[in-house]
KEVO-996523 format. One record per residue (C-alpha): residue number from 1; residue in one letter; x, y, z. Coordinates in nm, 4 decimals, m for minus. Example, Ala and Ser with C-alpha at 12.3 -4.5 7.8 and 13.67 -1.06 7.14 Angstrom:
BEGIN
+-----+---+----------+----------+----------+
|   k | r |        u |        v |        w |
+-----+---+----------+----------+----------+
|   1 | A |   1.2300 |  m0.4500 |   0.7800 |
|   2 | S |   1.3670 |  m0.1060 |   0.7140 |
+-----+---+----------+----------+----------+
This chain:
BEGIN
+-----+---+----------+----------+----------+
|   k | r |        u |        v |        w |
+-----+---+----------+----------+----------+
|   1 | M |   0.0498 |   0.0272 |   0.0034 |
|   2 | A |   0.1071 |   0.3868 |  m0.0545 |
|   3 | S |   0.2267 |   0.5897 |   0.2346 |
|   4 | Y |  m0.0575 |   0.8031 |   0.4128 |
|   5 | S |   0.0733 |   1.1033 |   0.2253 |
|   6 | E |  m0.0408 |   0.9925 |  m0.1093 |
|   7 | M |  m0.3697 |   0.9109 |   0.0364 |
|   8 | I |  m0.6234 |   1.1230 |  m0.1835 |
|   9 | R |  m1.0231 |   1.1168 |  m0.1925 |
|  10 | E |  m1.2687 |   1.1463 |  m0.4782 |
|  11 | T |  m1.6515 |   1.1563 |  m0.5139 |
|  12 | L |  m1.8094 |   1.0656 |  m0.8067 |
|  13 | V |  m2.2077 |   1.1555 |  m0.8993 |
|  14 | F |  m2.4304 |   0.9620 |  m1.1279 |
|  15 | E |  m2.6995 |   1.1497 |  m1.2592 |
|  16 | D |  m2.8920 |   0.8269 |  m1.3197 |
|  17 | I |  m3.0109 |   0.6638 |  m1.0168 |
|  18 | N |  m3.1558 |   0.3575 |  m1.1734 |
|  19 | L |  m2.8117 |   0.3067 |  m1.3809 |
|  20 | A |  m2.6134 |   0.3793 |  m1.0858 |
|  21 | R |  m2.7852 |   0.1085 |  m0.8661 |
|  22 | Q |  m2.6795 |  m0.1607 |  m1.1559 |
|  23 | L |  m2.3215 |  m0.0338 |  m1.1939 |
|  24 | F |  m2.3019 |  m0.0826 |  m0.7892 |
|  25 | G |  m2.4200 |  m0.4605 |  m0.7921 |
|  26 | E |  m2.6577 |  m0.6018 |  m0.5459 |
|  27 | Q |  m2.6003 |  m0.4597 |  m0.2502 |
|  28 | N |  m2.2929 |  m0.2862 |  m0.3992 |
|  29 | S |  m2.1348 |  m0.6309 |  m0.5057 |
|  30 | N |  m1.9674 |  m0.4464 |  m0.7813 |
|  31 | L |  m1.8100 |  m0.1339 |  m0.5777 |
|  32 | K |  m1.7003 |  m0.4128 |  m0.3208 |
|  33 | K |  m1.5147 |  m0.6194 |  m0.6097 |
|  34 | V |  m1.3328 |  m0.3214 |  m0.7263 |
|  35 | A |  m1.2208 |  m0.2158 |  m0.3436 |
|  36 | D |  m1.0975 |  m0.5412 |  m0.2625 |
|  37 | T |  m0.8731 |  m0.5921 |  m0.6194 |
|  38 | L |  m0.7547 |  m0.2123 |  m0.5804 |
|  39 | E |  m0.7360 |  m0.2276 |  m0.2174 |
|  40 | I |  m0.8963 |   0.0955 |  m0.1476 |
|  41 | N |  m1.2339 |   0.2075 |   0.0267 |
|  42 | I |  m1.5018 |   0.2804 |  m0.1584 |
|  43 | Q |  m1.8633 |   0.4009 |   0.0155 |
|  44 | A |  m2.1896 |   0.4454 |  m0.1901 |
|  45 | R |  m2.5150 |   0.6869 |  m0.1141 |
|  46 | G |  m2.7822 |   0.7216 |  m0.3224 |
|  47 | N |  m2.5980 |   0.8165 |  m0.6504 |
|  48 | T |  m2.2601 |   0.9172 |  m0.4904 |
|  49 | V |  m1.9687 |   0.7413 |  m0.4664 |
|  50 | H |  m1.6635 |   0.8448 |  m0.2248 |
|  51 | I |  m1.3168 |   0.6567 |  m0.2817 |
|  52 | E |  m1.0375 |   0.7080 |  m0.0789 |
|  53 | G |  m0.7080 |   0.4834 |  m0.1448 |
|  54 | D |  m0.3513 |   0.5854 |  m0.3062 |
|  55 | S |  m0.3408 |   0.8147 |  m0.5695 |
|  56 | I |  m0.2767 |   0.5566 |  m0.8846 |
|  57 | S |  m0.5694 |   0.2587 |  m0.7491 |
|  58 | T |  m0.8077 |   0.5754 |  m0.6972 |
|  59 | K |  m0.8190 |   0.7358 |  m1.0309 |
|  60 | L |  m0.8247 |   0.3664 |  m1.1678 |
|  61 | A |  m1.1286 |   0.2665 |  m0.9638 |
|  62 | D |  m1.2341 |   0.6219 |  m1.1071 |
|  63 | N |  m1.2235 |   0.5518 |  m1.4539 |
|  64 | I |  m1.3295 |   0.1842 |  m1.4399 |
|  65 | L |  m1.6655 |   0.3108 |  m1.2634 |
|  66 | N |  m1.7510 |   0.5803 |  m1.5150 |
|  67 | Q |  m1.6174 |   0.3738 |  m1.8268 |
|  68 | L |  m1.8733 |   0.0958 |  m1.6820 |
|  69 | Y |  m2.1020 |   0.3817 |  m1.6153 |
|  70 | A |  m2.0988 |   0.4839 |  m2.0002 |
|  71 | L |  m2.1762 |   0.1550 |  m2.0948 |
|  72 | L |  m2.4768 |   0.0776 |  m1.9043 |
|  73 | K |  m2.5753 |   0.4391 |  m2.0698 |
|  74 | E |  m2.5317 |   0.2432 |  m2.3750 |
|  75 | Q |  m2.7733 |  m0.0635 |  m2.2628 |
|  76 | Y |  m2.5082 |  m0.2795 |  m2.2227 |
|  77 | P |  m2.5927 |  m0.4849 |  m1.8958 |
|  78 | I |  m2.3070 |  m0.5240 |  m1.6916 |
|  79 | Y |  m2.2368 |  m0.8807 |  m1.5601 |
|  80 | P |  m2.0102 |  m0.9435 |  m1.2664 |
|  81 | N |  m1.7431 |  m1.0789 |  m1.4872 |
|  82 | D |  m1.7675 |  m0.7616 |  m1.6766 |
|  83 | I |  m1.5997 |  m0.6415 |  m1.3777 |
|  84 | D |  m1.3063 |  m0.8270 |  m1.3447 |
|  85 | F |  m1.2702 |  m0.7695 |  m1.6802 |
|  86 | A |  m1.3307 |  m0.4423 |  m1.6730 |
|  87 | I |  m1.0256 |  m0.4029 |  m1.3747 |
|  88 | R |  m0.7717 |  m0.6269 |  m1.5382 |
|  89 | T |  m0.8215 |  m0.4285 |  m1.8778 |
|  90 | L |  m0.7939 |  m0.1043 |  m1.7324 |
|  91 | S |  m0.4971 |  m0.1791 |  m1.5017 |
|  92 | G |  m0.2887 |  m0.2586 |  m1.8083 |
|  93 | D |  m0.3923 |   0.0284 |  m2.0027 |
|  94 | N |  m0.6158 |   0.3567 |  m1.8923 |
|  95 | K |  m0.6397 |   0.4949 |  m2.2161 |
|  96 | V |  m0.8490 |   0.1749 |  m2.3200 |
|  97 | N |  m1.1970 |   0.2867 |  m2.4060 |
|  98 | L |  m1.4140 |   0.0289 |  m2.3240 |
|  99 | K |  m1.6852 |   0.0996 |  m2.5454 |
| 100 | D |  m1.4556 |   0.0603 |  m2.7980 |
| 101 | I |  m1.4251 |  m0.3287 |  m2.7105 |
| 102 | F |  m1.7705 |  m0.4699 |  m2.5290 |
| 103 | L |  m1.9798 |  m0.2286 |  m2.8129 |
| 104 | D |  m1.8144 |  m0.4204 |  m3.0539 |
| 105 | T |  m2.0693 |  m0.7214 |  m3.0962 |
| 106 | V |  m1.9377 |  m1.0129 |  m3.2953 |
| 107 | Y |  m2.2760 |  m1.2301 |  m3.2794 |
| 108 | I |  m2.5894 |  m1.2450 |  m3.1386 |
| 109 | T |  m2.6996 |  m1.6059 |  m3.0725 |
| 110 | A |  m3.0268 |  m1.7717 |  m3.0928 |
| 111 | K |  m3.0859 |  m1.6554 |  m2.7086 |
| 112 | K |  m3.0233 |  m1.3177 |  m2.8129 |
| 113 | R |  m2.7014 |  m1.3103 |  m2.5695 |
| 114 | A |  m2.4748 |  m1.0630 |  m2.7920 |
| 115 | I |  m2.1057 |  m1.2522 |  m2.8055 |
| 116 | T |  m1.8257 |  m0.8965 |  m2.7868 |
| 117 | P |  m1.4599 |  m0.8762 |  m2.6848 |
| 118 | K |  m1.3656 |  m0.8655 |  m2.3503 |
| 119 | N |  m1.0324 |  m0.7757 |  m2.3356 |
| 120 | T |  m0.8086 |  m0.6124 |  m2.5945 |
| 121 | A |  m0.6721 |  m0.9100 |  m2.7378 |
| 122 | Q |  m1.0020 |  m1.0507 |  m2.8045 |
| 123 | K |  m1.0655 |  m0.6883 |  m2.9606 |
| 124 | A |  m0.7564 |  m0.7575 |  m3.1833 |
| 125 | Y |  m0.8150 |  m1.0958 |  m3.2490 |
| 126 | I |  m1.1540 |  m0.9963 |  m3.3552 |
| 127 | E |  m1.0373 |  m0.7057 |  m3.5528 |
| 128 | A |  m0.7557 |  m0.9490 |  m3.7130 |
| 129 | A |  m1.0469 |  m1.1974 |  m3.8669 |
| 130 | R |  m1.1959 |  m0.8856 |  m4.0512 |
| 131 | N |  m0.8972 |  m0.7526 |  m4.2204 |
| 132 | N |  m0.7084 |  m1.1089 |  m4.2817 |
| 133 | D |  m0.7728 |  m1.3932 |  m4.4958 |
| 134 | M |  m0.5560 |  m1.6149 |  m4.2147 |
| 135 | V |  m0.5492 |  m1.5509 |  m3.8145 |
| 136 | F |  m0.3292 |  m1.7232 |  m3.6118 |
| 137 | G |  m0.4751 |  m1.7104 |  m3.1908 |
| 138 | I |  m0.1907 |  m1.8373 |  m2.9932 |
| 139 | G |  m0.2324 |  m1.8566 |  m2.5823 |
| 140 | P |  m0.3524 |  m2.0561 |  m2.3064 |
| 141 | A |  m0.7042 |  m2.2093 |  m2.2459 |
| 142 | G |  m0.9605 |  m2.0009 |  m2.1145 |
| 143 | T |  m0.8956 |  m1.6695 |  m2.3692 |
| 144 | G |  m1.1876 |  m1.7392 |  m2.5540 |
| 145 | K |  m0.9573 |  m1.8191 |  m2.8937 |
| 146 | T |  m1.1969 |  m2.1225 |  m3.0238 |
| 147 | Y |  m1.5051 |  m1.9310 |  m2.8922 |
| 148 | L |  m1.4527 |  m1.6046 |  m3.0469 |
| 149 | A |  m1.3371 |  m1.7962 |  m3.3792 |
| 150 | M |  m1.6559 |  m1.9762 |  m3.4199 |
| 151 | A |  m1.8821 |  m1.6900 |  m3.3622 |
| 152 | I |  m1.6796 |  m1.5164 |  m3.6496 |
| 153 | A |  m1.7305 |  m1.7397 |  m3.8811 |
| 154 | V |  m2.1062 |  m1.8165 |  m3.8045 |
| 155 | S |  m2.1453 |  m1.4784 |  m3.8093 |
| 156 | A |  m1.9561 |  m1.4966 |  m4.1678 |
| 157 | L |  m2.2395 |  m1.8005 |  m4.2815 |
| 158 | T |  m2.4716 |  m1.6185 |  m4.1736 |
| 159 | K |  m2.4210 |  m1.2815 |  m4.3620 |
| 160 | G |  m2.3527 |  m1.4711 |  m4.7366 |
| 161 | L |  m1.9837 |  m1.4114 |  m4.7058 |
| 162 | V |  m1.9123 |  m1.7961 |  m4.7188 |
| 163 | S |  m2.1202 |  m2.0507 |  m4.7869 |
| 164 | R |  m2.0082 |  m2.3184 |  m4.5401 |
| 165 | I |  m1.8133 |  m2.3326 |  m4.2204 |
| 166 | I |  m1.5765 |  m2.6300 |  m4.1499 |
| 167 | L |  m1.4150 |  m2.7140 |  m3.8334 |
| 168 | T |  m1.1256 |  m2.9097 |  m3.7659 |
| 169 | R |  m0.8699 |  m3.0568 |  m3.5016 |
| 170 | P |  m0.6337 |  m3.2998 |  m3.4670 |
| 171 | A |  m0.7728 |  m3.6038 |  m3.3069 |
| 172 | V |  m0.6267 |  m3.8476 |  m3.0048 |
| 173 | E |  m0.3048 |  m3.6602 |  m2.8890 |
| 174 | A |  m0.2070 |  m3.5612 |  m3.2513 |
| 175 | G |  m0.1126 |  m3.8971 |  m3.3696 |
| 176 | E |  m0.5155 |  m3.9448 |  m3.5224 |
| 177 | S |  m0.4672 |  m4.3186 |  m3.4186 |
| 178 | L |  m0.8845 |  m4.4458 |  m3.4268 |
| 179 | G |  m0.8483 |  m4.7774 |  m3.4940 |
| 180 | F |  m0.7938 |  m4.9121 |  m3.1473 |
| 181 | L |  m1.1034 |  m4.6957 |  m3.0172 |
| 182 | P |  m1.4802 |  m4.8577 |  m3.0258 |
| 183 | G |  m1.7264 |  m4.7725 |  m3.2463 |
| 184 | D |  m1.8084 |  m4.6629 |  m3.5982 |
| 185 | L |  m1.5724 |  m4.3521 |  m3.7288 |
| 186 | A |  m1.7868 |  m4.1101 |  m3.5850 |
| 187 | E |  m1.7999 |  m4.2703 |  m3.2155 |
| 188 | K |  m1.4462 |  m4.2908 |  m3.2278 |
| 189 | V |  m1.3739 |  m3.9065 |  m3.3217 |
| 190 | D |  m1.6553 |  m3.7045 |  m3.1675 |
| 191 | P |  m1.4953 |  m3.7390 |  m2.8365 |
| 192 | Y |  m1.2082 |  m3.5496 |  m2.9335 |
| 193 | L |  m1.4302 |  m3.2922 |  m3.1280 |
| 194 | R |  m1.6959 |  m3.2400 |  m2.8651 |
| 195 | P |  m1.5389 |  m2.9007 |  m2.7871 |
| 196 | L |  m1.6227 |  m2.7660 |  m3.1439 |
| 197 | Y |  m1.9965 |  m2.9102 |  m3.1121 |
| 198 | D |  m2.0228 |  m2.7517 |  m2.7949 |
| 199 | A |  m1.8997 |  m2.3795 |  m2.9234 |
| 200 | L |  m2.1579 |  m2.4143 |  m3.2245 |
| 201 | H |  m2.4286 |  m2.5308 |  m3.0038 |
| 202 | D |  m2.4149 |  m2.2355 |  m2.8157 |
| 203 | M |  m2.4299 |  m2.0131 |  m3.0765 |
| 204 | M |  m2.7406 |  m2.1397 |  m3.2587 |
| 205 | K |  m3.0924 |  m2.3701 |  m3.1505 |
| 206 | F |  m3.0205 |  m2.7483 |  m3.1536 |
| 207 | E |  m3.2435 |  m2.8252 |  m3.4198 |
| 208 | K |  m3.0794 |  m2.5081 |  m3.6313 |
| 209 | A |  m2.7037 |  m2.6905 |  m3.6287 |
| 210 | S |  m2.8277 |  m3.0238 |  m3.6611 |
| 211 | A |  m2.9564 |  m2.9378 |  m3.9796 |
| 212 | L |  m2.6938 |  m2.7425 |  m4.1073 |
| 213 | L |  m2.4562 |  m3.0665 |  m4.0023 |
| 214 | Q |  m2.6686 |  m3.2522 |  m4.1724 |
| 215 | Q |  m2.6833 |  m3.0755 |  m4.5090 |
| 216 | G |  m2.3046 |  m3.0093 |  m4.5391 |
| 217 | V |  m2.3720 |  m2.6554 |  m4.4663 |
| 218 | I |  m2.1226 |  m2.7291 |  m4.1363 |
| 219 | E |  m1.8560 |  m2.9651 |  m4.1308 |
| 220 | V |  m1.6860 |  m3.1216 |  m3.8176 |
| 221 | A |  m1.3992 |  m3.3440 |  m3.8693 |
| 222 | P |  m1.0549 |  m3.4286 |  m3.7812 |
| 223 | L |  m0.7404 |  m3.3162 |  m3.9442 |
| 224 | A |  m0.6782 |  m3.6183 |  m4.0847 |
| 225 | F |  m0.9861 |  m3.5917 |  m4.3668 |
| 226 | M |  m0.8644 |  m3.2422 |  m4.4920 |
| 227 | R |  m0.6275 |  m3.4223 |  m4.6873 |
| 228 | G |  m0.5966 |  m3.3571 |  m5.0653 |
| 229 | R |  m0.9329 |  m3.0960 |  m5.0421 |
| 230 | T |  m0.9609 |  m2.7564 |  m5.1580 |
| 231 | L |  m1.2069 |  m2.5333 |  m4.9359 |
| 232 | N |  m1.3470 |  m2.2749 |  m5.1566 |
| 233 | D |  m1.5268 |  m2.0494 |  m5.0203 |
| 234 | A |  m1.5584 |  m2.1881 |  m4.6408 |
| 235 | F |  m1.4778 |  m2.0372 |  m4.3326 |
| 236 | I |  m1.2049 |  m2.2841 |  m4.1404 |
| 237 | I |  m1.1293 |  m2.3250 |  m3.7930 |
| 238 | L |  m0.8529 |  m2.5328 |  m3.6943 |
| 239 | D |  m0.8260 |  m2.5853 |  m3.3246 |
| 240 | E |  m0.5817 |  m2.7503 |  m3.1129 |
| 241 | A |  m0.3458 |  m2.6607 |  m3.3704 |
| 242 | Q |   0.0048 |  m2.7280 |  m3.1288 |
| 243 | N |  m0.0577 |  m3.0638 |  m3.1739 |
| 244 | T |  m0.0506 |  m3.0528 |  m3.5263 |
| 245 | T |   0.2534 |  m3.1759 |  m3.6926 |
| 246 | S |   0.4994 |  m2.9951 |  m3.9277 |
| 247 | E |   0.3596 |  m3.2228 |  m4.1999 |
| 248 | Q |  m0.0250 |  m3.1667 |  m4.0816 |
| 249 | M |   0.0127 |  m2.7755 |  m4.0356 |
| 250 | K |   0.1435 |  m2.7347 |  m4.3836 |
| 251 | M |  m0.1114 |  m2.9720 |  m4.5317 |
| 252 | F |  m0.3709 |  m2.8164 |  m4.3813 |
| 253 | L |  m0.2547 |  m2.4515 |  m4.4600 |
| 254 | T |  m0.2397 |  m2.5425 |  m4.8427 |
| 255 | R |  m0.5916 |  m2.6763 |  m4.8406 |
| 256 | I |  m0.7224 |  m2.2601 |  m4.8305 |
| 257 | G |  m0.9393 |  m2.1991 |  m5.1216 |
| 258 | F |  m1.0689 |  m1.8868 |  m5.3094 |
| 259 | N |  m1.2894 |  m1.6806 |  m5.1331 |
| 260 | S |  m1.2121 |  m1.8881 |  m4.7567 |
| 261 | K |  m1.0459 |  m1.7391 |  m4.4395 |
| 262 | A |  m0.9016 |  m1.9584 |  m4.1692 |
| 263 | I |  m0.8874 |  m1.9050 |  m3.8263 |
| 264 | I |  m0.5844 |  m2.1425 |  m3.6167 |
| 265 | T |  m0.5697 |  m2.1869 |  m3.2581 |
| 266 | G |  m0.3504 |  m2.3317 |  m3.0140 |
| 267 | D |  m0.1689 |  m2.3132 |  m2.6446 |
| 268 | I |   0.2090 |  m2.3675 |  m2.7401 |
| 269 | T |   0.2365 |  m2.4305 |  m2.3465 |
| 270 | Q |   0.0278 |  m2.7826 |  m2.4016 |
| 271 | I |   0.1902 |  m2.9779 |  m2.6541 |
| 272 | D |   0.0845 |  m3.3753 |  m2.6633 |
| 273 | L |   0.3577 |  m3.3943 |  m2.9587 |
| 274 | K |   0.5703 |  m3.7589 |  m2.8904 |
| 275 | P |   0.9163 |  m3.6088 |  m2.7784 |
| 276 | G |   1.1525 |  m3.5242 |  m3.0919 |
| 277 | R |   0.8119 |  m3.3905 |  m3.3286 |
| 278 | I |   0.8273 |  m3.0840 |  m3.3917 |
| 279 | S |   0.4973 |  m2.8776 |  m3.3330 |
| 280 | G |   0.3315 |  m2.7458 |  m3.6776 |
| 281 | L |   0.1858 |  m2.4212 |  m3.4388 |
| 282 | V |   0.5501 |  m2.3262 |  m3.3058 |
| 283 | E |   0.7287 |  m2.3903 |  m3.6847 |
| 284 | A |   0.4171 |  m2.1915 |  m3.8554 |
| 285 | K |   0.4902 |  m1.8696 |  m3.5422 |
| 286 | E |   0.8721 |  m1.8824 |  m3.6901 |
| 287 | I |   0.8324 |  m1.9154 |  m4.0554 |
| 288 | L |   0.5074 |  m1.7195 |  m4.1385 |
| 289 | Q |   0.5405 |  m1.3704 |  m3.9655 |
| 290 | G |   0.5308 |  m1.0880 |  m4.1919 |
| 291 | I |   0.2982 |  m1.2838 |  m4.4745 |
| 292 | D |   0.0609 |  m1.0118 |  m4.6040 |
| 293 | G |  m0.3057 |  m1.1638 |  m4.5269 |
| 294 | I |  m0.1738 |  m1.3766 |  m4.2610 |
| 295 | E |  m0.1608 |  m1.2429 |  m3.8866 |
| 296 | F |  m0.0529 |  m1.3505 |  m3.4982 |
| 297 | V |  m0.2394 |  m1.2469 |  m3.2117 |
| 298 | Y |  m0.1154 |  m1.3755 |  m2.8592 |
| 299 | F |  m0.3228 |  m1.4154 |  m2.5526 |
| 300 | S |  m0.1774 |  m1.4448 |  m2.1899 |
| 301 | K |  m0.2999 |  m1.5057 |  m1.8666 |
| 302 | K |  m0.4561 |  m1.1945 |  m1.7911 |
| 303 | D |  m0.6935 |  m1.2119 |  m2.1030 |
| 304 | V |  m0.8684 |  m1.5728 |  m1.9337 |
| 305 | V |  m1.2454 |  m1.5145 |  m1.9547 |
| 306 | R |  m1.3897 |  m1.7812 |  m1.7323 |
| 307 | H |  m1.4065 |  m1.7966 |  m1.4097 |
| 308 | R |  m1.1589 |  m1.6164 |  m1.2125 |
| 309 | L |  m1.0061 |  m1.9132 |  m1.0556 |
| 310 | V |  m0.8789 |  m2.0260 |  m1.3798 |
| 311 | H |  m0.6592 |  m1.7094 |  m1.4403 |
| 312 | K |  m0.5375 |  m1.8015 |  m1.0714 |
| 313 | I |  m0.4644 |  m2.1858 |  m1.1796 |
| 314 | I |  m0.2981 |  m2.0978 |  m1.4608 |
| 315 | S |  m0.0727 |  m1.8850 |  m1.2788 |
| 316 | A |  m0.0164 |  m2.1055 |  m1.0127 |
| 317 | Y |   0.1196 |  m2.3773 |  m1.2955 |
| 318 | E |   0.3266 |  m2.1231 |  m1.4885 |
| 319 | V |   0.5002 |  m2.0481 |  m1.1222 |
| 320 | K |   0.5853 |  m2.4677 |  m1.1331 |
| 321 | D |   0.7170 |  m2.4702 |  m1.4930 |
| 322 | Q |   0.9302 |  m2.1660 |  m1.3781 |
| 323 | L |   1.1020 |  m2.3263 |  m1.0771 |
| 324 | K |   1.1245 |  m2.6618 |  m1.3026 |
| 325 | K |   1.2936 |  m2.5414 |  m1.5515 |
| 326 | S |   1.5337 |  m2.3177 |  m1.3081 |
| 327 | Q |   1.6203 |  m2.6381 |  m1.1376 |
| 328 | Q |   1.6821 |  m2.8030 |  m1.5018 |
| 329 | R |   1.9406 |  m2.5219 |  m1.5815 |
| 330 | N |   2.1091 |  m2.5595 |  m1.2232 |
| 331 | E |   2.1544 |  m2.9193 |  m1.3049 |
| 332 | S |   2.2544 |  m2.8828 |  m1.6387 |
| 333 | E |   2.5490 |  m2.5983 |  m1.5270 |
+-----+---+----------+----------+----------+
């Protein structure tokens, strides 16, 4: 905490008391979250808020609350997770305008829920997909890489920008050795493609998604099924790309046809390939930089948009991995 001499006090008055109550949250829960995270004191009475703390945190809280209030005035509903996103985003860059992020609607689901970016990395990801034919989204689980890619693809399909969506990922830890699994082919690969189905069914009604799958407008298939094909007029998503081999990645990238877009997602810290095999995603990251029409967007643990504990879990594992690498370096010296 800062010393007492650096403590300041600010007062905010929000003109619309109903919006102020939404901003404050039930029993001032949103204000309490901001106060606890920034280690400051926030008191509310009516439509007035008093903030007291060190100058940096107090001004940050002022910025957070004013920007969230501005979102409410635009009829954007503030949920508890939005408070976390706002704190993380503005803590990293206090010049960010939350309106530019939260009001950028990617897709409206069948449940009338707007899918929007939740941080600057997601915003950059969406912009990259709009402006490029191929985008790589690289970062840890929980950052929304696959979910947003699905929303962008479904939006393109509904707008008539593409005629089909193809969703693929390497199956069985990139080895795609499906023969030993019980059941027919669909039963063998379904468990590995299930996350893609889950995201799809969150975008549209089950009946509509099922009909599009039966018609072949949406195709979900293991990566091995892409060999020998040319994918025209399609939006293609390759998920879990860190588990592609160099050969598989090259095969996939050269399937892209006319009027097609591709998003490739993966987490290069979670590679399941056998020792000695080069990850196609890692190699692509090294050799495709700077090519016009291809953009790389990187996510970090601060961009996690799942339950707040996921962020802490990722941090804990990172600490463990760093200690392990440090021990290995010491042993080799």
